[in-house]
mmCIF file of the N, C-alpha and C atoms, coordinates in Angstrom:
data_MODEL
# 
_entry.id   MODEL 
# 
loop_
_atom_site.group_PDB 
_atom_site.id 
_atom_site.type_symbol 
_atom_site.label_atom_id 
_atom_site.label_alt_id 
_atom_site.label_comp_id 
_atom_site.label_asym_id 
_atom_site.label_entity_id 
_atom_site.label_seq_id 
_atom_site.pdbx_PDB_ins_code 
_atom_site.Cartn_x 
_atom_site.Cartn_y 
_atom_site.Cartn_z 
_atom_site.occupancy 
_atom_site.B_iso_or_equiv 
_atom_site.pdbx_formal_charge 
_atom_site.auth_seq_id 
_atom_site.auth_comp_id 
_atom_site.auth_asym_id 
_atom_site.auth_atom_id 
_atom_site.pdbx_PDB_model_num 
ATOM 1   N N  . MET A 1 1  ? 13.274 -3.908  -0.698  1.00 0.00 ? 1  MET A N  1 
ATOM 2   C CA . MET A 1 1  ? 12.509 -4.300  0.463   1.00 0.00 ? 1  MET A CA 1 
ATOM 3   C C  . MET A 1 1  ? 10.766 -4.491  0.115   1.00 0.00 ? 1  MET A C  1 
ATOM 4   N N  . TYR A 1 2  ? 10.520 -5.311  0.688   1.00 0.00 ? 2  TYR A N  1 
ATOM 5   C CA . TYR A 1 2  ? 8.890  -5.749  0.591   1.00 0.00 ? 2  TYR A CA 1 
ATOM 6   C C  . TYR A 1 2  ? 8.053  -4.508  1.267   1.00 0.00 ? 2  TYR A C  1 
ATOM 7   N N  . VAL A 1 3  ? 7.041  -4.006  0.465   1.00 0.00 ? 3  VAL A N  1 
ATOM 8   C CA . VAL A 1 3  ? 6.139  -3.028  1.350   1.00 0.00 ? 3  VAL A CA 1 
ATOM 9   C C  . VAL A 1 3  ? 4.957  -3.996  1.354   1.00 0.00 ? 3  VAL A C  1 
ATOM 10  N N  . CYS A 1 4  ? 4.383  -4.599  0.857   1.00 0.00 ? 4  CYS A N  1 
ATOM 11  C CA . CYS A 1 4  ? 3.327  -5.687  0.865   1.00 0.00 ? 4  CYS A CA 1 
ATOM 12  C C  . CYS A 1 4  ? 3.827  -6.861  0.746   1.00 0.00 ? 4  CYS A C  1 
ATOM 13  N N  . ASN A 1 5  ? 3.555  -7.815  1.815   1.00 0.00 ? 5  ASN A N  1 
ATOM 14  C CA . ASN A 1 5  ? 4.240  -9.066  1.914   1.00 0.00 ? 5  ASN A CA 1 
ATOM 15  C C  . ASN A 1 5  ? 2.966  -9.937  1.283   1.00 0.00 ? 5  ASN A C  1 
ATOM 16  N N  . CYS A 1 6  ? 1.627  -9.400  1.487   1.00 0.00 ? 6  CYS A N  1 
ATOM 17  C CA . CYS A 1 6  ? 0.537  -10.236 1.062   1.00 0.00 ? 6  CYS A CA 1 
ATOM 18  C C  . CYS A 1 6  ? 0.445  -10.573 -0.589  1.00 0.00 ? 6  CYS A C  1 
ATOM 19  N N  . ASN A 1 7  ? 1.014  -9.418  -1.381  1.00 0.00 ? 7  ASN A N  1 
ATOM 20  C CA . ASN A 1 7  ? 0.904  -9.474  -2.672  1.00 0.00 ? 7  ASN A CA 1 
ATOM 21  C C  . ASN A 1 7  ? 2.236  -9.519  -3.065  1.00 0.00 ? 7  ASN A C  1 
ATOM 22  N N  . GLY A 1 8  ? 3.406  -9.223  -2.529  1.00 0.00 ? 8  GLY A N  1 
ATOM 23  C CA . GLY A 1 8  ? 4.810  -9.466  -3.127  1.00 0.00 ? 8  GLY A CA 1 
ATOM 24  C C  . GLY A 1 8  ? 5.125  -7.912  -3.797  1.00 0.00 ? 8  GLY A C  1 
ATOM 25  N N  . ILE A 1 9  ? 4.390  -6.891  -3.391  1.00 0.00 ? 9  ILE A N  1 
ATOM 26  C CA . ILE A 1 9  ? 4.703  -5.688  -3.771  1.00 0.00 ? 9  ILE A CA 1 
ATOM 27  C C  . ILE A 1 9  ? 5.988  -5.009  -2.837  1.00 0.00 ? 9  ILE A C  1 
ATOM 28  N N  . ARG A 1 10 ? 6.950  -4.558  -4.127  1.00 0.00 ? 10 ARG A N  1 
ATOM 29  C CA . ARG A 1 10 ? 8.355  -4.159  -3.284  1.00 0.00 ? 10 ARG A CA 1 
ATOM 30  C C  . ARG A 1 10 ? 8.144  -2.646  -3.316  1.00 0.00 ? 10 ARG A C  1 
ATOM 31  N N  . GLU A 1 11 ? 9.304  -1.856  -2.645  1.00 0.00 ? 11 GLU A N  1 
ATOM 32  C CA . GLU A 1 11 ? 9.144  -0.554  -2.373  1.00 0.00 ? 11 GLU A CA 1 
ATOM 33  C C  . GLU A 1 11 ? 9.286  0.259   -4.037  1.00 0.00 ? 11 GLU A C  1 
ATOM 34  N N  . ARG A 1 12 ? 10.347 -0.542  -4.870  1.00 0.00 ? 12 ARG A N  1 
ATOM 35  C CA . ARG A 1 12 ? 10.573 0.091   -5.940  1.00 0.00 ? 12 ARG A CA 1 
ATOM 36  C C  . ARG A 1 12 ? 9.242  0.072   -7.180  1.00 0.00 ? 12 ARG A C  1 
ATOM 37  N N  . ASP A 1 13 ? 8.295  -1.069  -6.684  1.00 0.00 ? 13 ASP A N  1 
ATOM 38  C CA . ASP A 1 13 ? 7.230  -0.903  -7.478  1.00 0.00 ? 13 ASP A CA 1 
ATOM 39  C C  . ASP A 1 13 ? 6.061  0.055   -7.024  1.00 0.00 ? 13 ASP A C  1 
ATOM 40  N N  . VAL A 1 14 ? 6.102  0.256   -5.609  1.00 0.00 ? 14 VAL A N  1 
ATOM 41  C CA . VAL A 1 14 ? 5.482  1.475   -4.946  1.00 0.00 ? 14 VAL A CA 1 
ATOM 42  C C  . VAL A 1 14 ? 6.076  2.852   -5.618  1.00 0.00 ? 14 VAL A C  1 
ATOM 43  N N  . ARG A 1 15 ? 7.274  2.919   -5.696  1.00 0.00 ? 15 ARG A N  1 
ATOM 44  C CA . ARG A 1 15 ? 7.735  4.046   -6.318  1.00 0.00 ? 15 ARG A CA 1 
ATOM 45  C C  . ARG A 1 15 ? 7.237  4.299   -7.644  1.00 0.00 ? 15 ARG A C  1 
ATOM 46  N N  . ALA A 1 16 ? 7.653  3.293   -8.380  1.00 0.00 ? 16 ALA A N  1 
ATOM 47  C CA . ALA A 1 16 ? 7.016  3.278   -9.806  1.00 0.00 ? 16 ALA A CA 1 
ATOM 48  C C  . ALA A 1 16 ? 5.718  3.594   -10.141 1.00 0.00 ? 16 ALA A C  1 
ATOM 49  N N  . ALA A 1 17 ? 5.061  3.316   -9.096  1.00 0.00 ? 17 ALA A N  1 
ATOM 50  C CA . ALA A 1 17 ? 3.515  3.486   -9.023  1.00 0.00 ? 17 ALA A CA 1 
ATOM 51  C C  . ALA A 1 17 ? 3.086  4.851   -9.149  1.00 0.00 ? 17 ALA A C  1 
ATOM 52  N N  . ILE A 1 18 ? 3.880  5.484   -7.907  1.00 0.00 ? 18 ILE A N  1 
ATOM 53  C CA . ILE A 1 18 ? 3.782  6.790   -7.470  1.00 0.00 ? 18 ILE A CA 1 
ATOM 54  C C  . ILE A 1 18 ? 4.413  7.881   -8.950  1.00 0.00 ? 18 ILE A C  1 
ATOM 55  N N  . ALA A 1 19 ? 5.689  7.536   -9.182  1.00 0.00 ? 19 ALA A N  1 
ATOM 56  C CA . ALA A 1 19 ? 6.095  8.293   -10.648 1.00 0.00 ? 19 ALA A CA 1 
ATOM 57  C C  . ALA A 1 19 ? 4.790  7.967   -11.482 1.00 0.00 ? 19 ALA A C  1 
ATOM 58  N N  . ALA A 1 20 ? 4.466  7.195   -11.722 1.00 0.00 ? 20 ALA A N  1 
ATOM 59  C CA . ALA A 1 20 ? 3.231  7.090   -12.828 1.00 0.00 ? 20 ALA A CA 1 
ATOM 60  C C  . ALA A 1 20 ? 1.672  7.651   -12.533 1.00 0.00 ? 20 ALA A C  1 
ATOM 61  N N  . GLY A 1 21 ? 2.113  8.342   -11.622 1.00 0.00 ? 21 GLY A N  1 
ATOM 62  C CA . GLY A 1 21 ? 0.944  9.214   -11.295 1.00 0.00 ? 21 GLY A CA 1 
ATOM 63  C C  . GLY A 1 21 ? -0.132 8.647   -10.099 1.00 0.00 ? 21 GLY A C  1 
ATOM 64  N N  . ALA A 1 22 ? 0.149  7.500   -9.522  1.00 0.00 ? 22 ALA A N  1 
ATOM 65  C CA . ALA A 1 22 ? -0.791 7.156   -8.441  1.00 0.00 ? 22 ALA A CA 1 
ATOM 66  C C  . ALA A 1 22 ? -0.689 8.138   -7.014  1.00 0.00 ? 22 ALA A C  1 
ATOM 67  N N  . SER A 1 23 ? -1.754 8.430   -6.455  1.00 0.00 ? 23 SER A N  1 
ATOM 68  C CA . SER A 1 23 ? -2.092 9.164   -5.542  1.00 0.00 ? 23 SER A CA 1 
ATOM 69  C C  . SER A 1 23 ? -2.352 8.968   -4.310  1.00 0.00 ? 23 SER A C  1 
ATOM 70  N N  . ARG A 1 24 ? -3.040 7.532   -4.314  1.00 0.00 ? 24 ARG A N  1 
ATOM 71  C CA . ARG A 1 24 ? -3.469 6.776   -3.365  1.00 0.00 ? 24 ARG A CA 1 
ATOM 72  C C  . ARG A 1 24 ? -3.205 5.316   -3.286  1.00 0.00 ? 24 ARG A C  1 
ATOM 73  N N  . PRO A 1 25 ? -3.300 4.719   -2.023  1.00 0.00 ? 25 PRO A N  1 
ATOM 74  C CA . PRO A 1 25 ? -3.041 3.230   -1.967  1.00 0.00 ? 25 PRO A CA 1 
ATOM 75  C C  . PRO A 1 25 ? -3.928 2.704   -2.674  1.00 0.00 ? 25 PRO A C  1 
ATOM 76  N N  . ALA A 1 26 ? -4.993 2.794   -3.110  1.00 0.00 ? 26 ALA A N  1 
ATOM 77  C CA . ALA A 1 26 ? -5.728 1.964   -4.161  1.00 0.00 ? 26 ALA A CA 1 
ATOM 78  C C  . ALA A 1 26 ? -5.246 1.956   -5.568  1.00 0.00 ? 26 ALA A C  1 
ATOM 79  N N  . GLN A 1 27 ? -4.641 3.087   -5.662  1.00 0.00 ? 27 GLN A N  1 
ATOM 80  C CA . GLN A 1 27 ? -4.212 3.186   -7.457  1.00 0.00 ? 27 GLN A CA 1 
ATOM 81  C C  . GLN A 1 27 ? -2.718 2.578   -7.067  1.00 0.00 ? 27 GLN A C  1 
ATOM 82  N N  . ILE A 1 28 ? -1.962 2.367   -6.277  1.00 0.00 ? 28 ILE A N  1 
ATOM 83  C CA . ILE A 1 28 ? -0.795 1.850   -6.240  1.00 0.00 ? 28 ILE A CA 1 
ATOM 84  C C  . ILE A 1 28 ? -0.923 0.165   -6.325  1.00 0.00 ? 28 ILE A C  1 
ATOM 85  N N  . PHE A 1 29 ? -2.165 -0.488  -5.392  1.00 0.00 ? 29 PHE A N  1 
ATOM 86  C CA . PHE A 1 29 ? -2.645 -1.428  -5.737  1.00 0.00 ? 29 PHE A CA 1 
ATOM 87  C C  . PHE A 1 29 ? -2.905 -2.093  -7.283  1.00 0.00 ? 29 PHE A C  1 
ATOM 88  N N  . LYS A 1 30 ? -3.787 -1.078  -7.939  1.00 0.00 ? 30 LYS A N  1 
ATOM 89  C CA . LYS A 1 30 ? -4.191 -1.413  -8.764  1.00 0.00 ? 30 LYS A CA 1 
ATOM 90  C C  . LYS A 1 30 ? -3.306 -1.310  -10.155 1.00 0.00 ? 30 LYS A C  1 
ATOM 91  N N  . ALA A 1 31 ? -2.182 -0.492  -10.166 1.00 0.00 ? 31 ALA A N  1 
ATOM 92  C CA . ALA A 1 31 ? -0.882 -0.343  -10.647 1.00 0.00 ? 31 ALA A CA 1 
ATOM 93  C C  . ALA A 1 31 ? -0.033 -1.856  -10.462 1.00 0.00 ? 31 ALA A C  1 
ATOM 94  N N  . CYS A 1 32 ? -0.221 -2.193  -9.531  1.00 0.00 ? 32 CYS A N  1 
ATOM 95  C CA . CYS A 1 32 ? 0.627  -3.502  -9.289  1.00 0.00 ? 32 CYS A CA 1 
ATOM 96  C C  . CYS A 1 32 ? -0.167 -4.611  -9.573  1.00 0.00 ? 32 CYS A C  1 
ATOM 97  N N  . ASP A 1 33 ? -1.565 -4.385  -10.043 1.00 0.00 ? 33 ASP A N  1 
ATOM 98  C CA . ASP A 1 33 ? -2.600 -5.345  -10.318 1.00 0.00 ? 33 ASP A CA 1 
ATOM 99  C C  . ASP A 1 33 ? -2.672 -6.605  -9.200  1.00 0.00 ? 33 ASP A C  1 
ATOM 100 N N  . SER A 1 34 ? -3.225 -6.074  -8.101  1.00 0.00 ? 34 SER A N  1 
ATOM 101 C CA . SER A 1 34 ? -3.087 -6.519  -6.805  1.00 0.00 ? 34 SER A CA 1 
ATOM 102 C C  . SER A 1 34 ? -4.670 -5.826  -6.206  1.00 0.00 ? 34 SER A C  1 
ATOM 103 N N  . ALA A 1 35 ? -4.719 -6.197  -4.946  1.00 0.00 ? 35 ALA A N  1 
ATOM 104 C CA . ALA A 1 35 ? -5.982 -5.814  -3.919  1.00 0.00 ? 35 ALA A CA 1 
ATOM 105 C C  . ALA A 1 35 ? -4.944 -5.813  -2.779  1.00 0.00 ? 35 ALA A C  1 
ATOM 106 N N  . ALA A 1 36 ? -5.725 -4.885  -1.846  1.00 0.00 ? 36 ALA A N  1 
ATOM 107 C CA . ALA A 1 36 ? -5.262 -4.918  -0.311  1.00 0.00 ? 36 ALA A CA 1 
ATOM 108 C C  . ALA A 1 36 ? -5.829 -6.240  0.231   1.00 0.00 ? 36 ALA A C  1 
ATOM 109 N N  . GLN A 1 37 ? -5.153 -7.037  1.257   1.00 0.00 ? 37 GLN A N  1 
ATOM 110 C CA . GLN A 1 37 ? -5.238 -8.192  1.730   1.00 0.00 ? 37 GLN A CA 1 
ATOM 111 C C  . GLN A 1 37 ? -5.486 -7.839  3.122   1.00 0.00 ? 37 GLN A C  1 
ATOM 112 N N  . CYS A 1 38 ? -4.360 -7.467  3.897   1.00 0.00 ? 38 CYS A N  1 
ATOM 113 C CA . CYS A 1 38 ? -4.465 -7.213  5.300   1.00 0.00 ? 38 CYS A CA 1 
ATOM 114 C C  . CYS A 1 38 ? -4.474 -5.819  5.642   1.00 0.00 ? 38 CYS A C  1 
ATOM 115 N N  . ALA A 1 39 ? -3.959 -5.282  4.864   1.00 0.00 ? 39 ALA A N  1 
ATOM 116 C CA . ALA A 1 39 ? -3.921 -3.849  4.971   1.00 0.00 ? 39 ALA A CA 1 
ATOM 117 C C  . ALA A 1 39 ? -2.938 -3.086  5.702   1.00 0.00 ? 39 ALA A C  1 
ATOM 118 N N  . ARG A 1 40 ? -2.135 -3.924  6.011   1.00 0.00 ? 40 ARG A N  1 
ATOM 119 C CA . ARG A 1 40 ? -0.655 -3.459  7.136   1.00 0.00 ? 40 ARG A CA 1 
ATOM 120 C C  . ARG A 1 40 ? 0.111  -2.487  6.405   1.00 0.00 ? 40 ARG A C  1 
ATOM 121 N N  . CYS A 1 41 ? 0.233  -2.835  5.094   1.00 0.00 ? 41 CYS A N  1 
ATOM 122 C CA . CYS A 1 41 ? 1.081  -2.056  4.255   1.00 0.00 ? 41 CYS A CA 1 
ATOM 123 C C  . CYS A 1 41 ? 0.491  -0.647  3.662   1.00 0.00 ? 41 CYS A C  1 
ATOM 124 N N  . VAL A 1 42 ? -0.598 -0.135  4.102   1.00 0.00 ? 42 VAL A N  1 
ATOM 125 C CA . VAL A 1 42 ? -1.134 0.865   3.467   1.00 0.00 ? 42 VAL A CA 1 
ATOM 126 C C  . VAL A 1 42 ? -0.532 2.235   4.245   1.00 0.00 ? 42 VAL A C  1 
ATOM 127 N N  . CYS A 1 43 ? -0.568 2.313   5.476   1.00 0.00 ? 43 CYS A N  1 
ATOM 128 C CA . CYS A 1 43 ? 0.471  3.106   6.078   1.00 0.00 ? 43 CYS A CA 1 
ATOM 129 C C  . CYS A 1 43 ? 1.690  3.380   5.436   1.00 0.00 ? 43 CYS A C  1 
ATOM 130 N N  . ASP A 1 44 ? 2.344  2.213   5.370   1.00 0.00 ? 44 ASP A N  1 
ATOM 131 C CA . ASP A 1 44 ? 3.615  2.602   4.457   1.00 0.00 ? 44 ASP A CA 1 
ATOM 132 C C  . ASP A 1 44 ? 3.603  3.148   2.997   1.00 0.00 ? 44 ASP A C  1 
ATOM 133 N N  . MET A 1 45 ? 2.623  2.916   2.340   1.00 0.00 ? 45 MET A N  1 
ATOM 134 C CA . MET A 1 45 ? 2.326  3.456   1.224   1.00 0.00 ? 45 MET A CA 1 
ATOM 135 C C  . MET A 1 45 ? 1.838  5.166   1.327   1.00 0.00 ? 45 MET A C  1 
ATOM 136 N N  . ARG A 1 46 ? 1.207  5.133   2.234   1.00 0.00 ? 46 ARG A N  1 
ATOM 137 C CA . ARG A 1 46 ? 0.785  6.522   2.425   1.00 0.00 ? 46 ARG A CA 1 
ATOM 138 C C  . ARG A 1 46 ? 1.798  7.313   2.926   1.00 0.00 ? 46 ARG A C  1 
ATOM 139 N N  . LYS A 1 47 ? 2.701  6.676   3.380   1.00 0.00 ? 47 LYS A N  1 
ATOM 140 C CA . LYS A 1 47 ? 4.262  7.674   4.142   1.00 0.00 ? 47 LYS A CA 1 
ATOM 141 C C  . LYS A 1 47 ? 4.816  7.909   2.964   1.00 0.00 ? 47 LYS A C  1 
ATOM 142 N N  . MET A 1 48 ? 5.057  6.974   1.996   1.00 0.00 ? 48 MET A N  1 
ATOM 143 C CA . MET A 1 48 ? 5.700  7.137   0.681   1.00 0.00 ? 48 MET A CA 1 
ATOM 144 C C  . MET A 1 48 ? 5.079  8.419   -0.109  1.00 0.00 ? 48 MET A C  1 
ATOM 145 N N  . LEU A 1 49 ? 4.014  8.303   -0.175  1.00 0.00 ? 49 LEU A N  1 
ATOM 146 C CA . LEU A 1 49 ? 3.297  9.240   -1.098  1.00 0.00 ? 49 LEU A CA 1 
ATOM 147 C C  . LEU A 1 49 ? 3.448  10.679  -0.307  1.00 0.00 ? 49 LEU A C  1 
ATOM 148 N N  . ASP A 1 50 ? 3.377  10.774  0.938   1.00 0.00 ? 50 ASP A N  1 
ATOM 149 C CA . ASP A 1 50 ? 3.727  12.032  1.705   1.00 0.00 ? 50 ASP A CA 1 
ATOM 150 C C  . ASP A 1 50 ? 5.219  12.474  1.434   1.00 0.00 ? 50 ASP A C  1 
ATOM 151 N N  . GLU A 1 51 ? 5.927  11.441  1.214   1.00 0.00 ? 51 GLU A N  1 
ATOM 152 C CA . GLU A 1 51 ? 7.141  12.130  1.182   1.00 0.00 ? 51 GLU A CA 1 
ATOM 153 C C  . GLU A 1 51 ? 7.447  12.296  -0.598  1.00 0.00 ? 51 GLU A C  1 
ATOM 154 N N  . GLU A 1 52 ? 6.903  11.650  -1.249  1.00 0.00 ? 52 GLU A N  1 
ATOM 155 C CA . GLU A 1 52 ? 7.171  12.343  -2.513  1.00 0.00 ? 52 GLU A CA 1 
ATOM 156 C C  . GLU A 1 52 ? 6.194  13.563  -2.861  1.00 0.00 ? 52 GLU A C  1 
ATOM 157 N N  . ARG A 1 53 ? 5.164  13.934  -2.022  1.00 0.00 ? 53 ARG A N  1 
ATOM 158 C CA . ARG A 1 53 ? 4.353  14.830  -1.989  1.00 0.00 ? 53 ARG A CA 1 
ATOM 159 C C  . ARG A 1 53 ? 5.411  16.100  -1.517  1.00 0.00 ? 53 ARG A C  1 
ATOM 160 N N  . GLU A 1 54 ? 6.035  15.974  -0.554  1.00 0.00 ? 54 GLU A N  1 
ATOM 161 C CA . GLU A 1 54 ? 6.898  16.671  0.357   1.00 0.00 ? 54 GLU A CA 1 
ATOM 162 C C  . GLU A 1 54 ? 7.950  16.967  -0.784  1.00 0.00 ? 54 GLU A C  1 
ATOM 163 N N  . ALA A 1 55 ? 8.932  16.104  -1.495  1.00 0.00 ? 55 ALA A N  1 
ATOM 164 C CA . ALA A 1 55 ? 10.001 16.355  -2.148  1.00 0.00 ? 55 ALA A CA 1 
ATOM 165 C C  . ALA A 1 55 ? 9.175  17.339  -3.644  1.00 0.00 ? 55 ALA A C  1 
ATOM 166 N N  . LEU A 1 56 ? 8.305  16.948  -3.958  1.00 0.00 ? 56 LEU A N  1 
ATOM 167 C CA . LEU A 1 56 ? 8.207  17.956  -5.002  1.00 0.00 ? 56 LEU A CA 1 
ATOM 168 C C  . LEU A 1 56 ? 7.295  19.191  -4.699  1.00 0.00 ? 56 LEU A C  1 
ATOM 169 N N  . ARG A 1 57 ? 6.972  19.192  -3.578  1.00 0.00 ? 57 ARG A N  1 
ATOM 170 C CA . ARG A 1 57 ? 6.645  20.699  -2.928  1.00 0.00 ? 57 ARG A CA 1 
ATOM 171 C C  . ARG A 1 57 ? 7.894  21.625  -2.704  1.00 0.00 ? 57 ARG A C  1 
ATOM 172 N N  . TYR A 1 58 ? 9.043  20.981  -2.315  1.00 0.00 ? 58 TYR A N  1 
ATOM 173 C CA . TYR A 1 58 ? 10.445 21.546  -2.257  1.00 0.00 ? 58 TYR A CA 1 
ATOM 174 C C  . TYR A 1 58 ? 11.072 21.927  -3.558  1.00 0.00 ? 58 TYR A C  1 
ATOM 175 N N  . ALA A 1 59 ? 10.507 20.816  -4.661  1.00 0.00 ? 59 ALA A N  1 
ATOM 176 C CA . ALA A 1 59 ? 11.401 21.270  -6.069  1.00 0.00 ? 59 ALA A CA 1 
ATOM 177 C C  . ALA A 1 59 ? 10.431 22.399  -6.692  1.00 0.00 ? 59 ALA A C  1 
ATOM 178 N N  . ALA A 1 60 ? 9.438  22.660  -6.159  1.00 0.00 ? 60 ALA A N  1 
ATOM 179 C CA . ALA A 1 60 ? 8.493  23.764  -6.719  1.00 0.00 ? 60 ALA A CA 1 
ATOM 180 C C  . ALA A 1 60 ? 8.821  25.258  -6.234  1.00 0.00 ? 60 ALA A C  1 
ATOM 181 N N  . GLU A 1 61 ? 9.529  25.131  -5.015  1.00 0.00 ? 61 GLU A N  1 
ATOM 182 C CA . GLU A 1 61 ? 9.946  26.273  -4.690  1.00 0.00 ? 61 GLU A CA 1 
ATOM 183 C C  . GLU A 1 61 ? 11.014 26.707  -5.263  1.00 0.00 ? 61 GLU A C  1 
# 
């Protein structure tokens, strides 16, 4: 599934960037060698970042 249609960034690309240490949408764009265009995808990226933080929080318990 595409997260960013403007740059062709897929969900797997976002998850890979997060796994590599990205903690903000700007870092995800950088990891994907792109930049925000219309920024509609930023909310989805933030949601994915929050999900990852929650998963790590539960794993730490």
